[in-house]
N, C-alpha and C positions, 0 to 999 in steps of 0.2 A: 330703617336699619343703618347702624353706624358702619362706616367704611374706614379701614385702616390704611388705605392707599390713597395716592394723589388722584383727585377727581378732575380738577379743572386746571389746565395749564395756561400760561399767558397766551392770549389769543392774538391772531393777526390783526383783528379789528381794534383791540385795545391798544396795541403798540402803534398802529397806524394813526389812530386818533390822537395819541400823545406825541406824535411827531418823532417816533423812535423806530429803530430797526426791529424786525420781527425776530425774537430770540426765544423760541419755545424751549422749555426745560429739557425735553428729551428729543431734541431735533435730530432727525435722521435724514440727511439730504438725499434728494434724488441724484442719480448719477450725473446729471448735467449741472448740479449745483456745487460750486466750489471745487477746489483741487481734489483729484481722486485720493491723494494721500490723506488729506484732511477727512474725507468721507470715511476712509478705513479707520482712522483714529476714532471718530465719533461712533462708528458702528461697534468697534471694540469696547468703547466706553459704555455704550448702551447695553451690550451683552453682560459686561461685568456688573453694571448697575442692576440689571434684571436678576442676575444670579444672587447678588447680595440682598435684593428686596425679597426674593423667595426665601432665602436663609433667615432674614429677619422675621418673616411671617411664620416660618416653622418654629423659630425660637419663641415667638409670641404664643403659639399653641402650647409649647412646653411651659411657658409662664402661666397660662390659664389652667393647665393640668396641675401645676404646683399649687395654685390657689385652691383648686377644688380638693386636692389631696390634703392640704393642711387645714383648711377652714370649712370645707363642705359647702352646703347651701343652707344657710340659716341667718339668724339675726346679725351675727358678726360680719359675714360676707356681704349681706345687704348693706350694712353701714359703710363698709369700704367701697362698694360699688357706687353708692351715692356720692361719696367724696371723689371718686374717680371720674365722675361726670365732668367736673371742671377741667381736669387735664385733657380729657377726650375732646372737649370743645376747643380748648386752647390749642391743641395740636393741629386741628383742622384749620383754624384761623391763622395761627402764627407760624406754622411750618408748611402746611400743604398748599394753602390757597392765598389768603390775603397778603401775607408778607411777600410771597414769591411774585404775585401779580404786580405789586408796587415796586419792589426792589430789583428784580432781574432787569427790567427795562432801564431803570435808573443807573445801575452799574454798567450795563451795556453802553449806554450813552457816554458815561464817564470814561470807559475804556476806549471808545472811539475818539474822544477828545484827547486822551493820553497819546494815542497812536498818531494824532495830528500834531503833537508837540506842544500842547498847551502847558503853561506854567502859571501857578504851581500845579502839582500833579492833581488832576481832577478826581482820581479815585480816592486819594488821601483826603482831599477836600470834602468829598461826599461823605466819607466815613466820619471825619471830624465834625461835620455839620449834622449828621443824623444819629450816629451811634450813642453819643452821650445823652441826647434828648430821649432817645428810645429807652435807654437804660433807666433814666429817672422815671419815665412814665410807667414802665413795667414794674419798677421797684415800688412805686406808690400804689399801683394796682394790687400787687402782692400783699402789701401791708393792709390795704383795705379789705382784702379777702380774708386775711387772718383775723382781723378784728370783727368782721361781719359774718364769720362762719356760721354762728347760730341762725342768723336770718337766712343765709343761703340754704342751709339744710331744711329749714322750715318751709321755704318756698319750693324746693325740689321734691321733698318727700314728707308732707304733713302726715302725721300718724305713724311714723316709722317706729319700730319696736325699740330701738336703742339710739335715740337721737344724739346723746352726748358722745357716744363712740364715733358717730358720723362726723360730729363737729371736730373731734380730735383729729380724725383722719383728714378732714378737709384742711385744717390748719397745716398739717404736715405736707400735704400735696400742693399747697398754695404756691410754693416756691417754683412750681412748674410754669407759672405764668411768666416769670422772669427768665428761666432757663430755656423754655420753649421759644420765647421771643428772640433770645440771643441765638438759639439754634437755627431758627428760620432766617435770621439776618445773615449768619455765616453761610448757610446753605445757598441763599440767593447770590451772595457775593462770589462764592466758589463756582457755582454753575455758570455765572456770567463770565468767569475766567476760564471756562471749559475745564474745570477741575471737578470731575464727577465722582471719583472714588470716595473721598471723605464724606460727602453728603449721603452716599449710599450705605454707609456703615452705621448711621445714627440709630436705627432701630435695633440693630444687633447690640450696640452698646446699651441702649435703653432697657431692652428686655433682659439682658444679662445682669444689669444692675439690680433689677427688681428680683430676679430669681435668686441671686446670691444673697441679697439682703434678707429675703424671706427665710431662706434656709438657715442662715446664721442667727437671726434674731427672733424667729417666731415663738420659740419656747419662752422667751423673756417678755415680749411685748404683744404677743397674740397677733391679731389682724392689723394692728398698728405697724407691724413690721412691713407689711405690704405697702402701706402708705409711705413709710420711710424709703422703701425700695423704689417707689415711683419718683420720689424726689432725687434719690441718688442716681437713678438711671437717667433722669433728665439732665443732671449735671455732666454725666459721662457723654451725653450727646454733644454738649458744647466742647468738651475737652477733645473729642474725636476729630473736631474740625479746626480748632484754634491754631495748632501749629502750622497747618497749611495756609490758613488765612493770614497769619503773621508773616509767613514767607512771601506771599504775594504782595503784602503791604511794603515789606522791606525792598522788594524788587521793583517798586514803582519808580516813576520819573518819566520825563519826556522820552519819546522814542529815540533810539540811538541814531546818530547821524543827522538829526533834524534840529534846527534852531528852535528853542522854546518860544512859544507864542505867549506874550505877556497878557494877562487879563486886563481889561480896561479898568481905569480908576473907578472905584466905587462898587465894583462887582463883589458879590458875596460868595463864599464857598458853597452856600446853599443853592446857588444857581445851577450847580451840576445836577442837583436832584429835581429842579423845578419842572422839567419836561414830564417826569413820571407823575408828578402831582397833578398836572393838567389833565391827565387821563383818568382822574378819580371818578368822574361822572360815567365813564365807560366801565370802570371796574366795579362800581357800586352794585349793579345788577348781579354780577357774578358772586360777590360777597353775600348778598341777600339770599340768592339761590342756595349757597352753601349752608348758611345759617339755618334756613328753613329745613333743609334736608337733615342737618344734624339735630334739629329740634325734635325729630321723631323719638330719639332716645330719651330726651327730657320728658316728653309726654308719657312714654311707656313707664318710666320709673316713677313719675308723679302718680299715675293711676295705680301702680302696683304697690306703692308704699303702704296703703291701707289694707292690703291682703295679708294672709298669714306669713310669718317669717320664712324666708327662702324664696319667695315669689320673684323678687328682683334678680336673685342669683340664677334661678331657672331660666328666666328670660335672657339673661346675659350669656350663659353658656350655650343655650340653643341658638342665639343670634350669631355668636362668634363662629360656630361650626357651620351653620346654614349659609352664611355669607361667603364661604370659600369658593363655591362654584361661580358666584357673581364676580368675585375679585379676579378669578382666572379668566373669565369671559371678557372683562373690561381691559385686560392687558392687551388684547387685540386692538381695541379702539385707541388705547393710549399710544401704541406704537405708530398707528396710521394717522393720528390726529394732525401732525404737521402737514401731511399730504392734503388732507381735506382743507385745512386752513389756507395753504398756499393756493389751492385750486379756487377757493372762494375769493381770495384776494386778487387772483389773476382774472376773475370773471369766467373761469372755465366751468360752467355749470354742469356740463356732461360728465366731466371727470369727477367733480364733487359728488354728483348724484350716484354714479356707479360705485364710488368708494364707500359712501354712507350705506347704500343698500347692501353691499357685500359685507360690510362690517356688522350690520344688524343681523344678517343671516348667520354669519360665523359665530358671533357672540351668542346668538340664540341656540345654536347647536351645543355649545359648551355649557351654558347655564341650564338648559332644559335637560340635558343628559345628567348634569350634576343634581338637579332637582329630583329627577327620577330616582337616583341612587340615595339621596337623602331621605326621601319619603319611604322607600322600600326597606332601607337598612338603618333607620334612625336608632332603634334600641341597641343594635349591635355597635354602631358608631360611638354612641355615648358610653356604653359599657366599656369598650376597649380603651377609649380616651380618658375617661374620668372616674370610673367606678373603682375607687380604692381609697383607703384612709377614711376621712370624714365624709366622703361622698357616697351615700348609701344607694341600695338598689331602688328605693322609693324615689330618690332624687333622679336616678337614671330614667325611670319610667316617666316621670313628669317632664323632665327636660326633653326626652325624645318625642313625647306627644306635642309639646310646644314647638319643637323644631319642625315637625311635619306641617304644622299650621303656617309657620314662617315661610316654608318652602313654596307655598302658594303664591307668594309675592316676589319670588326671586327673579322671574322674568321681568316684572315691572321695575325692580331695582336696576337690573341690567340695562333695560331700555332707557331709563332716566339718565344713567351714567353715560351711555353711548350717545344719546340724542342731545345732551347738553353741550357736547363739544362742537358740533357744527353750528349750533345757535350762537355760541360765543366766538365763532370765526367771522361773524358779520362785521362789516365796516362801520357800523353805527351801533350805539347801545340798544339792547333789546331787553325789555322787562318781562317778556312772555314766559321764559323758563321760571323766573322767580314767582310770577303770579300763578303759574301752573303748579309749582311746588307748594305754594301757600294754599291753593285749593285742595290739593291732596292732603296736606297737613290738617286742614279743617275737617276733612272726612275722617282722618285717623283719630282726631280729638273727639269728635262727636260720636263716632261709632265705638271708640274705646270706652267713653264715659257711659254709653248705654249697655255695652256688652260686659264690662268688668264685673258688674253685680251678679248676673246669672252664670257667667262662664269663667270668671277669674282671669288667670294668665292666658288661657286659650282665647278669650275674647279680645284681650289686648293684642295678641299676635295676629288674630284675624283682622283687626282694625288696621294694623300696620300694612298687611297685605292689600287690603281694600284701598287705603289711601294712596299707596305708591302706584297701584295699578291705574287709578284715576289720573295721576300725574303723567304716567307713561302714555296713556291714551291721548291726553291733551297735547303732549309734546309731539307725538307721532303725527297727529292730525294737523298741528300748527306749523311743522317744519317746512312743508312744501310751499306754503303761502308766504313765508317770511325769509327763508334763507336758501334752501336747496329743494328743488321741485322733485322730490322722490315720489315713486309710484306707491302710494300708501296701500292701495288694494293689493298690489303684487307682494309687498313686504308682509302684509297681514296674511295672505295666502300661504307664503313660505313658512311663517311662524306657526300658522295653524297646522300645517303638515308635521312640523317638528313637535308641536304639542301632542298630537295624536301618537306619534312615535314614543314620546316620553310617557304617556299614559299607559300604553301597551307594555313598555319595558318595566314601568313601576309595578304594574299588575303581576307580571311574571316574577319580579323580585319578591313581592308580598306573598305570593303563593308558594314559592319554592325555597327561599332562604330559611324560613322557620323549620324546615325539615332537618336542618343541621343544628343540633342543640347548642353547641359551644359558640360563643360570640365571635371569636376571631375566625374560625373556619367558615362560619356563616357569612361573615362580612367579606371574606375573600371570594366566596361563591358569588355573592352579590356584585362584587367588583368585576367579575368576569361575565356574569349572566346579563346584568342590566345593560351595559354598553353593547353587548352582542345583539340582544333583542332590539335595542334602540336603532342600531345600524341597519339591521335586516328590515325592520319596519319602515325606516326612513327611505331606504332604497326602493322598497315596494311602493311607497307613496311618491316616488320620483322627486325626492328632495335633492337638488343638484349639489348643495353645499356638502352633504355627507359623502356623496360620490366623489367630489373633488378632494376632500380630505383623505379618504381612503386611497385614492390614486396617488396623492402626494406621499403617503406613508409607504406605499409599495415602491415608489421610485427611490425613496431614501434607503429602504432595505436592499434594493437591487444595487444601489450605489455602494453600500457597505460591502456587499458580497463581491 
C-alpha cells in the first residue's frame, strides 16, 4: 500500500557513519537538549508542519473526489493512474526519502562550516557543486521517460484497455521527475536551515494545482487534464519554496565577527558534500527498503491491468481511503522517532525499548480502531466520499468490498512503518528491513498472481494484506536481536487484545449501522458506535493503552473547564 507521508527520516546511525551531526527532519529535542527557547521554536514549527500536513492530506482527498467525480472508474481513469505511478514513485524517492537522507546531512555539514567562518561560503559551494549536476541528470531522465513512455506503459500495465491514453498521460506527468527532484533538494536545504514552513506547504500547492487544472480543462482534454494538473502541481511545489531558498542563499557568508578560514589550495567546492556521500553505504539499505515498499503498488497495477476496465481505479480509491488510519497511527512514531534514535545512539537500551513498545501499542490502538471503522462502514464511507458524477453505485459497491479486504493488512502496514524507524537508528548498516520487505513483496507477487484469476481485485488486495503482514512479523521478531531488545511476546499480547476489541467493535458496526438507510446518518452512527464499543471492550480486556488515552482525554477536558 502506497504511503503519501514521510516514512523514513535521516537516522542517527546514518549520520554518525558519515561523520556528520544528527539532524532528523522533524527533530523535537528533549528538554535537556539545546536552549529552551530553541526547543520552543522547534516545537512550534513541528505543530505548524503537522497542521499543514493534515491540511495537505485533506486536500488530497478532495483531489481524489474530484477525479472520481469527473472521470469515474473506467478505462480513462485506469490509464491516468498508470501514468501517475511514475510520479508516486518519484515523490517517495526524490522528496520523502532518498533526497532528504543524502542532502540534509550535507547541508548541515556545510552550515557548520559556514558558522566556523570557512571561506568561500560552504553552503553556496555545495549548491554550485550539486544543483547544476542534479538538474542535468533529472532533465535527461525526464527526456528519456518522455521518449520511452510506450515501453514504460507496456511494462507497468500489459493488456491495458487504452494504452495510448496512458502513454499520453505518462509523457505529460514525466516533468515531475525534474520538479520533484528540485522540490526534494529545496526541502532538504530549507530543513537543514531550520526553515520548516515552506516545505510543509508543498502538498497543499501540489494538490491545489491538480484540482484547479482538472476543473478548468477536463471538458477540453478529458483525463489528460488530470495529467497536466500533476505536472502543474509539481511546478508549484518548487515555486512554494524557491523564494525562501534564494533568501537563505543571499544571506550566506562567513559568520559575523569571525575571520574567514581560507580553503586549502586544490580543494574543491564538492568537498562540502563529500561527507554525505561517504554515508551512501549506510543509506542504501534505507533506499532499497523504500523502493520495495513502494513496489507493492507496481505489482498491484501490473496484475490489475488485464482485468476489466475500472479495476485499477477501484484498487486506487480503496487504498487511498483505507490507508488513512495507518497514516494517522504513524504520526505517533514519526514524532517520537528522534527520541528512539537518540536513545540508541546513547546506548540507553531501556529507554529505547520502552519507547518502541509504547509506540507500537499506541499506533496499534489508532490503526485497529480505524480498521474496525473501515470494515464496518466501508459502503457508507465510499458513497459519501465518491458516489457522484461519473462514479456509480456499482463502483461504490466494488470499491467498498476491496477496501474491506485492504483493511486486513492495515496493522501490518502500521507495524512495518513503525518498526523500520528503530532499525535505521542503528549505528551500522542493516539490510534486515530491506530483505524482510523483499520477502513480503515476494509473497504479494506470488499470492496476487495466483489469486487474480479466480478473485480479481479482491485477490490482489488480499495478496497485499498477506505480504505486508509477513514483513511485519519478520521485523517484529528481528528487532530484538538486532537493535532494541523489545519484549516480542508482550507486544504481541497487547496487540492481540486490541485486535479482539477491534473485531467486537466491527461486528457491532456491521450489525447496527445498516439499520439506518441513508449513508451519511449511518456513517455518523458508525463513527460513534465503533469507537465506543472498541473502548469498552479494550478496557474489559485490560488494555492499558486505551485506559491511558481515555485518562489523558479526561485531563484535557478538565483543564479546559
